[in-house]
N, C-alpha and C positions, 0 to 999 in steps of 0.2 A: 305814647303819644307824639307825632314829630313838632318840633317846635314850630310857633308862628313864622314865617318870614316877612321882611320888610323891604318896602320899595324904597331904591336908593342907596346909597354907599353910606359908611359911619355907622355911628351907634344906632340901636332902634329908636326911633323917633317917627312923626308923620303916620303913613298910611300903613296900619296892621293887616297882613292878611291872614284869613282864618285857615285853618290846615282842612283842604279839601274832604280828608276821611272823617274829619270830626262832622263836618256840615252834614255830608249822606247819612250819618250815624244821627244825627238830631234829626234829621227830616224824617227819615224812616222811623222813628220814633214817635215822632207827630202823628205822621200820614197812618200808621198801623192804629193808633189809638182813636183820632178823631176823623179819620178817612178824608182828610184835607186833601186837595190836590196839590201838585207840585209847584204851578203857578202862585197859589196861597202861600205856601209854605215859603217858598224862595222871595217873596216879595217881603217877609220879616228880616228885620236885621237880627244880628245876634243876640242882643239883649232881650227881645220879643219871642225869640225860639227859646231862650233858656225860663222864660217867665212861662211860658206853655208847657215845656219839661217840669217845671216846679208845680205846676196844679196837676200834670197827668200822675207824678209821683204821689202828691197829696190824694188823688182819688181812690189810684191803686192800694195805697197804704190802708185807706179807711174801709175798701173793699174787704183787704185782707184781715182786717180786725174784726170786721163785722163777719167774715166766715168764720174764724176761729172760735166767735162767740156762739156760734151755731146758728146765725141768723142771715 
């Protein structure tokens, strides 16, 4: 994954921009699982998207465990 880049010169500080390919990956993952719109997902900040991704991972993990138990 490419490193984030920064606005301004000098050492990293201030506004950090998120890598665009990672943003699209997060958006696709949430949209695929929850069927939320582009606008809904774009209104979230990175932290909120990560929280929803964690929830999706938990849901998928539980479903896979249940499937493995024959349920």
